[in-house]
N, C-alpha and C positions, 0 to 999 in steps of 0.2 A: 318635574313630579313631585318633589315635596311643595309646589307652590299649589299644585292642583288637588292634594291629599288635605292641605292645610284648609281650602277654600270650601272643598265638600263639609269638610268638618264643621266649616261656621256655616254653612246652610243648614245642616241636617239641626243644627244647634237653633236656629232662630224660630219661632213661633208666630201666626200670626193672629193678632187680637179678633175674638170675632164679636161683630155689631149687635149687642141687645135689642137697641134703639135709637135713632136719628129721626131730624128734623124731617118731615112729611107732613102733607096735606091731614093723611088718615093716622099718624101715630099723636100728634100735635091739637090740642084744644085751646083756645086764644080767650082773653076778657070778655064775659057776657055782653052779648051787643053787639060783637063783632066775628067775625068769620076768619080760618085760617085760608091763608091762598100763598100763593108764588110772589116772592120781592120781586118785581119786573127789572130794575135795575143791575141788583146785584146775579141773579139768575144770568142776566144777558150779558154781564162782562166778567165776572166770577164762579162760573158754572163748575161741579167737580171740585169746589173748595177744599173739604174733606170728602170726596172718595165720588165713587157713583154710585149715585143713589139716593143720595142726602143733599137736599131742597135748603136755599135762601128763601125764610119766608117772612110773611107780614101778616097785615089783615086787606081785608077787601078793601081798602082803598089804596094802597099800596105806596107809591110814590106821592101823592098825593096829600097822605096825612100832614098836620103840619109839623116845625117844628117843637119837639117839646112833647111830643106824643109817647105815654107810657102806655105798654102795652103786657098783660102778665099773662107768660104762657106756660101750659103743664103739661107733660107725661107721664104716661102710668103706665109700669112694666112691670114683670114678672122675672126674677132670676131664679132661674134652676142647677146654676154651679155657684160654687161658695167662693171662690177666689173674687179677690178685691178689682172693681170695674173702675175705669177711668173715664171722664168726661174730658171730653175734647169741642169747644166753643168757642166762638164769635158774633158779635153783633157791631152794628151802626146805630147810636155811637156808643153806647154804656148799658150794660149790664149787672144787675145782682142774680146769682144763682143759689137754689136752697134745694136740699138733698132731703127729703123726708121730715120735712119742716127745719131743716138745721142751714143756717150760711154756711158754703162752702168758699165762696169765692164771686169775684167780679173782673170785670173789665173794660175798657174805653179806647179800643183802638183795635178795628175791625181786620186791619190788617198782620194784627197778631193771634195766632191761635193760642188758646188758653187749655190747661191742661191742671183737671184736680183729681185728684184720687178719690175714691168715693168709699165708705164702709160702710157695707150695708150687704148682710147676709142672705140666703134663699128666703125666699118670698116675693110678697108685692112691693114696690116702689113708687113714691112720687119724686118728679123732677117739676121744678118749678123756678121759671127764669121770668125776671121783670126787667124789659127792655126801653131806653127810653130814647127817641128818633134826637140825632143832633144833628144830620146833616141834610143841605138842600137836595145831595147828587141824588141818596137813595135811604131804604131804610130796610133791613132785614137782620134775622138771627138763623143760625144753622149751629149746629152740634149732633155729635155722636155720642152715645155712651158702650166702651168695649168692655172685653173682659180677655183674659187668658184663660183658655176651656181645655188647655193641653192635659191637665189633669182632672177630668170630670167625664161622665158617660163610659168611658171602657172598663166596663167590669167584668169581662173575659166571659166565659160559658157557662160560670158557674152562678154569676150576679148577673142584677139588675142595675140602674141607675135611680132612686127613689128621688125623684124633682121635690117631696116634700121636705125632706131633711138633706137635701145635696150631697149623696154619698152613696156609694153602691151597699149593696143589703143580696142576701141570698135569695135564691129565686123560691129556694122552701125549706122548712124548719121541721122537718118530721122526728118523729117523735124517738127519743131513745130509751133503748132500754139499760137500764141499773148494774153496773155502776156509771155507766157511759152519759157524758152529758154532751147537749147540740154547744157549738163553737161556732160562733157566727163568720161572716165576710172576713178575710179570704178562703178560709177553709172550708166553709157551710158543710162540713159533717160532724158525725158522732165521735167522741175522743174519750178516752180513760182521761180522770183525773190527774191531774200534772204530780208529778213526783216531790213534795217539798220534803225533806229533812231537815229537821230543829236538831242541834245539838246543845245536849244540855250544857249549862254553868258549872265546871272544874274549879274545885272539888263539888259534887252534888249534896245539898245540904237535906237537911231533914224534910222540909216543909217543903221541899221542891216538889213539883208533882213530878210520877215518872212519866218521861213519853212514851207511848203508845203509837199504833196503826201505823209505824213506818214501813212504807214498802218495799221491799227488799228480794230480790231472787237470789235463791242458791246458784251455788257454781254450778255452771253447765247448763241453767234455766234462763229465760226471757219473760219482760213481759208480754201477753197478748195482748195488741191493739185492738182485740173486737173484746176478747171475754175480760178485761185487766186484770187480768191472775197469769201467773207464773206458767209456763209450759216448759219444756224438754226442749232442745236443740238439737236434732237428729246428728247420730253420729254412726260413722261405719263403724262394724263389730268384725272382729277378727273369725276364720272360719271356724265352727260348732258353737259359734256364740248369735245369740238374737238380741236385738233392741227392745227393751223395754221402755216407751213412753209416756207410763203415769207418772204425773209429776212428782208422787210423793216419794218413787225410787227407780227414777229410770237414769239408763244405764245397760251394758250390756251385761247379760246372762249367758252362762253354759246353758248349753241343751243338756238338757241328761237322756242316757237312753240306759 
């Protein structure tokens, strides 16, 4: 029983990364004058190397391209979640990868899946990979860019995910009646100003400005979250007494006969 519970906890704690972009014929472009095509040898012998839907790619000449052929592949994509993405990549025979123009890593063994952390926020990004062929058996490139999106997009009933800034925002920002002010996500409501009570330095020196506008309610009253004023807390009154809710004089008063 303990083993089953532990296994369930481990499974619940796991998150599956979401693939943002992967090497396919439609997501990637190649050096001018060439056309992206399936890499014949690797797609035949190592299909599914990085999971379903990800292809080994090369140019239209495929395995006939000579050793030393250098191709530059580019993929443009948009990130609407702010968590750091990860590039998983392999190529035959060697590659150098750039993210938004900055070199992030390289490799020279197609049997190794290389992983690099990418530092990019919300918005459009450019992945550039320069691959050099060095084998007679075949040539190819395969990659995925994925990220953990478990903390993105779930904004509840009072918010929506703003893909321009990669964060939850309120569905509306209705006007508030003074002295209330609007409080953003996740509250998304009009609220009274926060109560901040500052205590003067003791002893109070002559040049010190007296503290004012400290909002305290008298005993038996509470602050209304709607009007931001003190209101009486209704109490039970004994027989022949009535309750006076007026804030200036709330309390039980005798019924005059």
